[in-house]
N, C-alpha and C positions, 0 to 999 in steps of 0.2 A: 604553526600548529592551530592557531585560532581559526584561520580560514578553513582548514580541514575539518574542524569541529562544526562549523556552520554548514558545510556541505553534508556532513554525516547527519546532523540534526534535521536538516531539511528532508533528506532521503528517508530517514527513519520515521519522521512525523507523518509523511504522506503514506508510507507503507503501513504504518500502524493503523491509520485511518482506513486504508483499503482492507486490512484484515478485520477491523471492527465492522465495516460495512458487510463483509462476507458472512460474518456471524449473525447479522441481523435477521430477524424473522420477517418474511414478506408480509405486507400489511393485510392482505386477504387471509393469511394464516394466523393472524395475531389473536383471534378469538372472536366470540360473538359480540356484536354491538348492542348495547341496551337501547330499547325503544322508548323507555320511559324512565323518569327519575327513580322511581321505586325499584326498578330492575338494575340500577347501577351498582356495581360491586363496591363494597365499603371496606376500608382498612388499608393499612400500609402495605404496598406491594400487591394488592389484589388485582390490579390491572396490568401488572408486569407480565411480559411473555418471556419464556426461557429462550436464551440465545442458542443458536445452532453451534454445535461443536465442530471445529475444523480438525481434520486429520493432519498428521505431519506432512503428508504428501500435498494436501490442500494448501497448507501454509507455504511450502516450498514453491508450489505453482504460482501463488499470488506474488511472492517476493520476486521470483524470476520474471513474471509478467511485468511487474513494476520496473525492473531493471531493463527489460527489453523495450518497454515504452520509452524510457529515457534515451536508450541508444538509438532507437528509430527516430525520435525527435531530433537528436543531435545530428544524425545523418542528413536530415532534411534542412538543417540550418547551414547552408553552404555559403551564404553571403558573408563577406568580411565583417560586416557590422554585427553579426551574430556569433563570432568566434568565441567570445568570452562565455556566452550562454551555452554554446555547444560543449565547451570544455567543462563547464560546471555540470551539465547533464551527464557527461561521460564519467566525471568524478563521482557523482551520486550513484550511477550504475555500478561503479567499481566498489563502492561501500557496500551496496546490497549484495553483489556477487561475492564479496569477501566473506559474508556470513554464510553463504551457501557452499562456496568452493574452498574456503580457507584462505588465510592471508598469503599474499604473494602470487596467487593465481588470478586475482580479479583484474589486475592491470593487463595481463595477457589476454583475458577473455574480452575486455572492452576493445582491445586493438584488433581482435579477429572479427568481432561482430560489426554489422553495418551501422 
């Protein structure tokens, strides 16, 4: 069970980072840049930019993309030396697909995908 937890934690950490990055405001949209010290905003949170809100569909697309990336990488790892890494990538994809498709269907989905 411990090994399964490490796989899940790894998959969830990177997927949460991908979601966090998707919510980030592009630098050019973050707001005006002060030209002089006296024009610099003052106070807690005065330079914070609001995060972009992701729709449920956007979240699903990102999670599915993360799973697809893992499955594609696993498919490219054909050398015997990479068998363990490919197995781990497929297991991470199964964890992510389990959140989207429900338990029990993730293993079937990873077997069908390249």
